[in-house]
C-alpha positions as CSV (number, residue, x, y, z in Angstrom):
1,M,159.6,135.0,156.2
2,E,158.2,135.2,159.6
3,I,159.7,137.7,162.1
4,L,159.2,136.4,165.7
5,G,160.7,139.4,167.6
6,A,163.9,141.6,168.0
7,T,166.6,141.7,170.5
8,L,168.4,145.0,171.6
9,R,172.3,144.5,171.5
10,V,174.1,146.1,174.5
11,C,177.9,146.1,174.9
12,V,178.9,146.4,178.5
13,D,182.0,146.7,180.4
14,D,181.0,144.7,183.6
15,L,178.8,141.8,182.4
16,E,177.9,140.5,185.9
17,T,176.8,143.9,187.2
18,S,174.8,144.3,183.9
19,V,173.3,140.9,184.2
20,R,171.9,141.6,187.7
21,F,170.3,144.9,186.5
22,Y,168.8,143.4,183.3
23,E,167.6,140.3,185.0
24,R,165.6,142.5,187.4
25,L,164.5,144.9,184.7
26,A,163.2,142.0,182.3
27,G,162.0,139.7,185.2
28,A,164.0,136.8,183.4
29,E,167.1,134.8,184.2
30,A,170.1,135.3,181.8
31,L,171.0,132.6,179.2
32,R,174.8,132.7,179.0
33,F,177.3,131.5,176.3
34,E,180.5,132.5,174.8
35,R,181.4,133.3,171.1
36,A,184.7,134.4,169.7
37,G,186.0,135.4,173.1
38,V,182.9,137.5,173.8
39,Q,180.8,136.7,176.9
40,V,177.1,136.9,176.1
41,A,174.1,137.0,178.3
42,A,170.5,137.0,176.8
43,V,168.0,138.6,179.2
44,G,164.5,139.0,178.0
45,C,164.8,141.2,174.8
46,F,168.4,142.3,175.6
47,L,171.6,140.6,174.4
48,L,174.4,141.9,176.7
49,M,177.9,141.3,175.3
50,S,181.3,141.9,177.0
51,G,184.9,141.2,175.8
52,P,187.8,142.4,173.7
53,E,187.3,145.8,172.3
54,S,188.4,144.5,168.8
55,E,185.4,142.0,169.0
56,L,182.9,144.5,170.4
57,E,183.9,147.0,167.7
58,V,182.5,144.6,165.1
59,L,179.5,143.7,167.1
60,R,178.5,147.4,167.6
61,K,177.9,147.7,163.8
62,V,174.9,145.3,164.1
63,A,171.7,147.4,164.9
64,A,169.7,144.5,166.4
65,T,169.2,140.8,166.3
66,I,165.9,139.7,164.7
67,A,164.4,136.3,165.5
68,V,162.9,134.5,162.6
69,A,161.3,131.2,162.1
70,D,164.0,130.0,159.5
71,V,167.2,131.4,158.6
72,D,167.3,129.8,155.2
73,E,163.9,131.3,154.1
74,T,165.1,134.7,155.5
75,H,168.3,134.3,153.4
76,K,166.3,133.8,150.3
77,V,163.9,136.7,151.0
78,L,166.7,139.1,151.9
79,T,168.7,138.3,148.8
80,E,165.6,138.7,146.6
81,L,164.9,142.1,148.1
82,G,168.5,143.3,147.4
83,A,170.1,142.9,150.8
84,D,173.7,141.9,151.0
85,V,174.4,138.8,153.2
86,L,177.7,139.5,154.9
87,A,178.0,136.2,156.8
88,G,176.2,132.9,157.3
89,P,173.9,131.1,157.6
90,V,176.1,129.5,160.3
91,A,175.5,127.4,163.4
92,T,175.6,129.2,166.9
93,P,175.1,127.9,170.5
94,V,171.3,128.4,170.2
95,G,170.4,127.9,166.5
96,R,171.6,129.5,163.3
97,N,172.2,133.0,162.2
98,L,173.2,135.2,159.3
99,I,174.1,138.9,159.2
100,A,172.9,141.1,156.3
101,R,173.2,144.8,155.2
102,H,169.9,146.0,154.1
103,P,169.7,148.4,150.9
104,D,169.7,151.4,153.3
105,G,173.0,150.4,154.9
106,A,171.5,149.1,158.2
107,V,173.1,145.8,159.3
108,Y,171.0,143.2,161.2
109,E,171.6,139.7,162.6
110,Y,168.9,137.3,161.9
111,V,168.7,134.1,164.1
112,D,166.4,131.0,164.4
113,R,166.4,128.3,167.0
114,R,166.9,125.5,164.6
115,R,169.8,123.2,165.4
116,A,172.1,122.6,162.4
């Protein structure tokens, strides 16, 4: 399993104001999409999310998003190591993902850029 990097997840009230700040901070333009009623902007190593509190409450439980080369391989390795895969792998607007709880209780999202 190859880990390519990590993204910090940030829930915000005002996505537009936050995007301007993080674009300047990261020196990168935001990639935007929507998922389950949540507006998302990926800016550098930050994933900004804004939407209904009921959705954000769930998203806040995920500590970080980890980019991997292949979600299927990651699924295999995680289950072999005793992690509990809570969701996925499923297709997303930018690739595929899964959400797993590690044996220590930490919850992470794993994503790849492969189209389903």
